[in-house]
C-alpha positions in Angstrom: 130.7 123.1 75.7 129.2 119.6 76.3 131.0 116.6 76.8 130.9 113.5 78.7 133.6 112.8 81.6 133.7 108.9 81.3 137.1 108.7 83.3 136.0 110.7 86.3 136.0 108.5 89.5 136.1 109.1 93.2 139.8 109.4 93.3 140.6 110.9 89.6 139.3 114.2 88.3 138.3 114.8 84.8 139.0 118.4 83.9 138.0 120.7 80.9 139.2 124.2 80.2 136.8 126.6 78.7 136.7 130.1 77.4 134.1 132.1 79.0 133.1 135.7 79.9 130.7 137.5 82.2 128.1 135.2 83.8 129.0 131.4 83.9 126.6 128.4 84.3 127.9 125.0 85.1 125.7 122.0 84.7 126.3 118.6 85.7 124.1 115.7 84.9 123.6 111.9 84.6 121.2 110.4 82.3 120.6 107.2 84.3 117.1 106.3 85.5 118.3 103.8 88.3 121.9 105.1 89.3 122.5 108.2 91.5 125.6 109.3 93.1 127.1 112.7 94.3 129.8 114.5 92.5 132.6 116.8 93.5 133.1 120.1 91.6 135.9 122.6 91.5 136.1 125.9 89.5 139.3 127.5 88.8 139.8 130.8 86.5 142.8 132.2 84.9 142.5 135.7 83.3 144.4 136.8 80.3 148.3 137.7 81.0 148.2 135.3 84.0 150.0 132.0 84.4 148.3 130.4 87.3 144.7 129.2 87.8 143.0 130.7 91.0 140.4 128.6 92.6 136.9 130.1 92.3 135.0 127.6 94.6 134.5 123.9 95.4 131.5 122.0 96.4 129.9 118.4 96.7 126.8 118.0 95.0 123.7 115.9 96.1 122.9 112.6 94.2 123.0 113.1 90.5 120.7 110.5 88.4 117.5 108.9 88.9 114.7 111.5 89.6 117.2 114.2 90.1 119.3 114.1 87.1 121.1 117.3 87.1 123.0 119.8 89.0 123.6 123.4 88.2 125.2 126.6 89.6 125.5 130.1 87.9 127.7 133.0 89.1 129.5 136.0 87.8 133.5 135.8 86.9 135.7 138.1 88.9 137.1 140.8 87.2 136.2 142.0 83.4 136.7 140.3 80.2 137.3 137.0 79.0 139.0 134.1 81.0 139.7 130.6 81.1 137.5 128.3 83.2 138.8 125.0 84.5 136.1 122.6 85.5 137.3 119.8 87.5 134.9 116.8 88.3 135.2 113.9 90.6 132.3 111.4 90.2 131.9 109.8 93.6 129.7 107.0 91.9 133.0 105.8 90.0 131.0 105.7 86.5 128.1 103.4 87.8 127.9 99.6 86.9 129.5 100.1 83.5 131.7 103.3 83.4 129.7 104.1 80.3 126.6 106.4 79.5 124.0 106.6 80.8 126.0 106.0 84.2 128.7 108.5 83.7 128.7 112.2 84.2 128.0 114.8 81.7 129.1 118.4 81.7 128.0 121.6 80.0 129.5 125.2 80.3 127.7 128.4 79.2 128.4 132.0 79.4 127.0 135.2 78.9 128.1 138.8 78.7 124.6 140.0 79.2 123.4 138.3 82.6 120.6 140.6 82.8 119.0 139.1 79.7 119.3 135.6 80.7 121.1 134.5 77.6 124.0 132.0 77.6 126.2 130.8 74.7 128.1 127.6 75.2 131.8 128.1 76.1 134.6 126.9 73.6 137.3 124.4 74.8 140.9 126.1 73.7 142.3 122.6 74.3 140.2 119.5 73.6 140.9 116.3 75.1 143.6 114.1 73.6 142.3 111.5 71.1 141.7 108.3 72.9 144.0 105.5 73.1 142.9 102.2 71.5 143.2 100.0 74.7 145.5 97.9 76.8 145.4 94.4 78.6 146.1 93.4 81.9 145.6 90.5 84.5 142.8 91.4 87.3 141.5 89.3 90.0 138.0 90.9 89.6 136.1 94.1 88.1 138.1 96.9 87.2 135.5 99.2 89.2 133.8 98.2 92.4 130.6 99.2 91.2 130.6 96.7 88.4 128.9 93.4 88.0 130.2 91.1 85.6 127.7 88.8 83.5 128.8 86.0 81.1 128.6 87.2 77.6 129.8 84.1 76.0 131.1 80.5 77.2 132.9 78.3 74.8 134.3 74.9 75.4 137.5 74.3 73.1 138.2 70.7 72.6 141.7 69.6 71.9 142.8 69.8 68.4 145.9 68.7 66.5 148.3 71.4 65.6 147.3 75.1 65.3 143.7 76.2 66.4 141.8 79.6 65.8 138.7 81.1 67.4 136.9 84.4 66.6 134.2 85.6 68.6 132.1 88.7 68.6 130.7 90.4 71.6 128.7 93.5 72.3 130.3 95.1 75.5 131.2 98.4 76.7 134.5 99.8 77.5 135.6 96.8 79.3 135.8 92.8 78.6 137.2 90.1 80.4 138.6 86.7 79.4 138.6 83.7 81.8 140.3 80.6 81.1 140.1 77.2 82.7 142.0 74.2 81.2 140.0 71.1 82.0 142.7 68.5 81.4 145.3 67.0 84.0 148.6 67.6 82.1 150.8 70.3 83.9 152.5 71.1 80.7 152.2 74.8 79.7 149.1 75.9 77.7 150.2 79.0 75.8 147.3 81.0 74.2 147.5 84.1 72.3 144.7 86.5 72.7 143.9 89.4 70.5 141.3 92.1 71.3 139.9 94.5 68.8 136.9 97.1 69.3 134.9 98.4 66.3 135.3 102.3 65.8 132.8 104.7 64.4 133.7 103.9 61.3 132.6 100.1 61.7 136.3 99.1 61.0 137.8 96.9 63.7 141.2 98.5 65.5 143.5 96.6 67.6 143.1 97.4 71.2 145.8 94.8 72.4 147.5 91.4 72.4 148.7 89.2 74.8 150.2 85.6 75.2 149.4 83.8 78.3 149.7 80.5 79.9 146.0 79.4 80.6 147.5 77.1 83.5 149.0 80.1 85.5 145.9 82.5 85.7 144.9 80.8 89.1 141.5 82.6 89.4 142.5 85.9 87.4 141.3 87.2 84.4 142.5 89.0 81.5 141.0 92.5 81.1 141.0 94.4 77.7 139.9 98.1 78.2 139.9 101.1 76.2 139.3 105.0 76.8 135.8 105.9 77.7 135.9 108.3 74.5 134.7 105.5 72.6 131.0 104.4 72.0 129.1 102.7 74.4 127.6 99.5 75.8 126.4 98.4 72.4 129.9 98.5 70.8 131.4 95.3 69.4 134.7 93.6 70.3 136.2 90.9 68.4 138.4 88.4 70.1 140.8 86.0 68.5 142.1 83.2 70.4 144.7 81.0 68.9 147.4 78.4 69.8 149.1 75.3 68.9 150.4 72.1 70.7 146.9 71.8 72.1 147.5 68.0 72.1 149.4 68.1 75.4 145.9 67.6 77.0 144.5 65.2 74.6 145.7 62.1 76.6 143.6 63.5 79.6 140.8 64.2 77.3 140.8 67.6 78.4 139.8 70.9 76.7 139.9 74.6 77.3 137.0 76.3 78.9 136.6 79.8 77.9 134.3 82.7 79.4 134.0 86.2 78.0 132.5 88.4 80.6 131.2 92.1 80.3 129.9 94.6 82.7 126.3 94.2 83.4 124.0 97.2 82.5 120.9 97.0 84.7 119.2 99.5 82.5 119.9 97.3 79.2 116.3 95.9 79.4 114.6 99.3 79.5 116.3 100.3 76.3 114.8 99.2 73.0 118.3 99.3 71.3 120.0 96.9 73.7 119.8 93.8 71.7 122.5 93.0 69.4 123.0 90.1 67.0 127.0 89.9 67.5 126.9 86.7 65.7 126.3 88.0 62.0 126.0 91.6 61.8 129.6 92.2 63.2 130.9 90.6 60.2 130.3 93.9 58.2 133.1 96.2 59.2 132.7 99.3 57.1 130.7 102.5 57.2 127.1 102.1 55.5 126.3 105.6 54.6 124.9 106.2 50.8 124.0 102.6 50.5 121.9 102.0 47.2 122.0 105.6 46.1 124.3 104.9 43.2 123.4 101.3 42.2 125.8 99.6 39.9 125.2 96.6 37.6 128.1 94.1 37.1 128.4 91.1 34.9 127.9 88.4 37.6 124.5 86.8 38.4 124.0 88.6 41.5 124.0 91.9 39.9 121.5 90.7 37.2 118.9 89.0 39.3 116.3 89.4 42.0 116.2 85.6 43.0 118.7 83.0 44.0 118.1 79.3 43.6 119.8 76.9 46.2 119.8 73.0 46.3 121.3 71.5 49.3 122.6 68.0 49.1 123.6 66.2 52.2 124.7 62.8 53.2 121.5 61.7 55.4 124.1 59.4 57.3 126.1 62.4 58.5 123.7 65.3 58.3 120.4 65.0 59.9 117.4 66.8 58.3 117.5 69.1 61.5 121.5 69.8 60.8 120.3 70.6 57.1 117.8 73.3 58.3 120.6 75.1 60.5 122.8 75.0 57.3 120.1 76.5 55.5 119.5 79.0 58.3 123.3 80.0 58.4 123.3 80.4 54.4 120.2 82.7 54.6 122.2 84.7 57.4 125.1 85.1 55.0 123.1 86.3 52.1 121.5 88.8 54.5 124.9 90.0 55.9 126.4 90.2 52.1 123.2 92.3 51.0 123.4 94.3 54.2 127.1 95.0 53.3 126.8 95.9 49.9 127.0 99.6 49.4 126.4 99.9 45.6 124.4 97.2 44.7 120.8 97.2 43.6 117.8 97.1 45.9 116.4 93.9 44.2 119.5 91.8 44.5 118.6 88.6 46.5 115.4 89.8 47.5 114.2 86.5 47.0 115.7 83.1 47.7 114.5 79.6 46.8 116.0 76.9 48.8 115.1 73.2 47.8 112.0 74.5 46.4 110.9 76.7 49.2 110.6 80.5 48.8 112.1 83.1 51.0 111.9 86.8 50.8 112.9 89.8 52.7 109.4 91.8 53.6 110.9 94.8 55.1 113.4 95.3 52.0 110.3 94.9 49.6 108.6 97.9 50.9 107.6 100.1 48.1 106.7 103.9 47.3 104.1 104.4 44.9 104.7 106.6 41.7 103.8 110.1 41.9 103.5 111.2 38.5 107.2 112.3 38.0 108.7 109.0 39.3 107.8 105.4 38.9 107.0 103.0 41.7 110.5 101.7 43.0 111.5 100.2 46.1 112.0 102.6 49.2 115.7 102.0 49.4 116.3 103.5 45.9 114.6 106.7 47.1 116.6 107.2 50.2 118.8 105.7 52.5 118.9 102.3 53.7 116.0 100.7 55.7 116.2 97.9 58.1 116.0 94.8 55.8 115.0 92.3 58.4 115.8 88.4 57.9 114.5 86.2 55.4 111.0 84.8 55.9 109.2 81.8 54.3 106.7 82.9 51.5 104.1 81.1 49.2 103.4 84.0 46.9 100.6 85.0 48.4 101.8 87.6 50.6 100.6 91.0 50.4 103.8 92.6 49.9 104.6 90.1 47.0 101.1 90.7 45.3 101.8 94.6 45.4 105.1 94.1 43.5 103.1 91.8 41.1 100.5 94.5 40.6 102.5 97.6 39.6 101.6 98.4 36.0 104.7 98.0 33.6 104.3 101.6 32.4 104.7 102.8 36.1 107.3 100.1 37.3 111.0 100.7 37.8 113.7 98.6 36.5 113.8 96.9 40.1 110.2 96.3 40.4 110.4 94.8 36.8 113.4 92.6 37.7 111.4 91.1 40.8 108.5 90.5 38.7 110.5 88.6 36.1 111.9 86.3 38.8 108.4 85.9 40.4 106.8 85.4 36.9 104.0 87.7 37.5 103.0 91.4 36.3 104.4 92.2 33.1 106.0 88.9 33.0 102.7 86.8 33.7 102.2 84.0 31.5 105.8 83.9 30.1 108.1 81.0 30.5 110.2 82.5 33.4 114.0 83.0 33.4 115.6 80.4 35.6 117.3 82.1 38.6 120.8 81.7 39.2 121.7 78.5 41.1 124.0 77.6 43.9 124.7 73.9 44.9 125.9 73.2 48.5 127.2 69.7 49.2 127.4 68.2 53.0 129.3 65.3 52.7 132.0 63.5 55.1 134.4 63.7 52.2 137.4 66.2 51.3 136.6 68.4 48.3 137.1 68.9 44.5 139.9 71.4 45.3 142.1 68.5 46.5 142.9 65.6 48.8 144.1 68.0 51.2 143.1 68.3 55.3 143.9 72.1 55.3 140.9 73.0 52.8 137.9 73.9 54.6 135.7 74.5 51.8 135.9 74.6 48.1 134.0 76.4 45.3 134.4 73.7 42.7 132.9 75.9 39.8 130.5 78.9 39.5 127.5 76.7 41.1 128.9 74.1 43.4 130.1 74.9 46.7 131.6 72.0 48.9 132.2 71.8 52.7 134.8 69.3 54.0 132.9 67.4 56.6 135.6 65.0 57.0 138.6 67.1 58.6 136.4 69.7 60.2 133.5 70.3 62.6 131.4 73.4 61.9 130.3 75.2 64.9 126.8 77.1 64.6 126.0 80.6 65.8 124.0 79.2 68.7 126.9 77.7 70.8 124.6 75.1 72.5 123.9 73.4 69.3 125.7 70.4 68.2 128.6 70.7 65.5 128.0 69.9 62.0 130.6 67.1 60.7 133.0 65.0 62.5 136.4 66.2 62.0 139.0 66.9 64.8 139.4 70.7 64.0 136.4 73.3 64.8 135.5 76.0 62.5 132.7 78.6 62.4 130.1 77.5 59.9 128.7 81.1 59.5 132.1 82.4 58.6 132.8 79.8 56.1 129.6 80.3 54.4 130.0 84.0 54.6 133.2 83.3 52.4 131.9 80.8 50.0 128.7 82.9 49.2 131.4 85.8 48.5 132.7 83.6 45.9 129.3 83.0 44.4 128.7 86.8 44.1 131.8 87.0 41.7 134.3 87.9 44.4 137.8 86.3 44.3 140.4 86.0 47.1 141.3 89.4 48.3 144.8 88.7 50.0 145.9 92.5 50.6 147.0 92.1 54.3 143.7 93.7 55.3 140.3 92.5 57.0 138.6 91.1 54.2 136.5 87.9 54.8 137.5 87.1 51.2 141.2 86.4 52.2 142.3 83.0 51.0 142.8 81.4 54.6 140.6 81.3 57.6 143.6 82.7 59.8 143.4 86.0 57.8 140.0 86.3 56.9 137.8 88.5 59.2 135.0 90.6 57.8 133.0 92.6 54.9 135.6 95.4 54.6 135.6 98.5 52.2 137.8 96.7 49.8 135.4 93.7 49.8 132.1 95.8 49.7 133.3 97.7 46.6 134.1 94.3 44.9 130.4 93.3 44.8 128.8 93.6 41.4 132.2 94.9 39.8 133.3 93.3 36.6 135.9 90.6 37.1 139.4 91.2 36.0 140.2 89.2 32.9 142.2 86.8 35.0 139.2 86.3 37.1 137.0 85.7 34.1 139.2 83.5 32.4 139.9 81.0 35.6 137.7 77.9 35.7 139.8 76.3 38.3 138.4 75.2 41.8 139.0 77.8 44.5 140.0 76.5 48.1 139.3 78.3 51.2 142.1 76.9 53.4 142.3 76.8 57.4 146.0 78.3 57.0 148.5 79.5 54.6 151.0 77.1 53.3 154.3 76.9 54.9 
């Protein structure tokens, strides 16, 4: 038996029952390279036919962690035959700075009927620990554990807005995450905020941890703590925090607002770990398992399923959107395309491999990696041959890059359908000298006016037709993934630009609204739209229903459902 004992502290023992026989070996370890602390170990044994456990031994170990990262003992069990061994373990280091691996203790128990041979087999746990609970909320004055040091993961300044408001944030954190609220207005009126915490499970789906409605003016230096069992994940896991409220105008006269800090327990070894970096801004919007991606590619009837390239034209009012802001919008559009491509489980490898924005070519170099033909198979993109590879991010190109030239140089006889599709869009290889087929086109307009979907301030954005996407810069201000960057638009209600772009690109890919009560980013309103879940991913490249195919009406993305 090998297990992590993440809930063990100096005052609380975690225990495991293990079926053993003969000689037993108990090993306690801690994988941290910087943190070390001793443990208290207690062994009890119960033989068949007996009701009570009898203490076998107890001891305090030396420091575990750092250079001495394990402690073990071996001894024979009293009596003959199999028995149940109970191991109780106190961690005098309290789980270290984060209460997560590598700072928590790990336990391994093995036993042998032939001690002279030195052969050990892992014991079996007849009563495995119960399934971890999803989580809980509570008000605290400081860190949940004295060893922890808090760091600010995200600082948010929510300005006063009329009516209802909503804010979503994705944070990489461990088992505990903290919320600190500081109203900056002078009003004494209650300021009710509803906070919902979700954490992403092993299947990438977000599960509710806890929900609490609080008056931001009554916290008085306290923080709202959301915690979940140590049985889940580690410091690289993702939390989704949803903040909402209404009647925020009670601080408007004082020109106040709400300062929000999301804090996590700092991991001192994060800089030593290559995988510690995490893009919680975009990648968290994929909330389904990714196994099997591109192993069974499908071809639907939409343009996305037929083309390796997308053309984008951005039309902006220069008085409202500066050239620098236009570049930010382009960057968010490219991230949205990357996220859809990453979230597609069944689409083809060449889909959206190239994007041309206002004449500038972008491509995904890592996703364009090829394997040469071997006589039995044709040359193809690596993703078709095996599991998904890191696709990277879009980079500017001029067509002379080595990877692009490699695609163009593959002979027609040895090129796969995916390679030929890429050559067709690039006008090279088997299609050199031919009149190239125009790539599908998206028109994105950025103007301080309402959209073709109607004169309605509740409409955030609009897919006016199959090509045209409009953002409502009159009633909304669009936040960027970079929290320090200025917002785009002068409206009184703030929304997430990446979230809106992700939704609108989904329409261009041929997906209608998905109002099934789940988490789909393609829900018709922002207050229910969340991420690319399984239902949404399976809709990419699928043939539209007759109703969808016959509909030519503009599609509105609203802030909230109509009353």
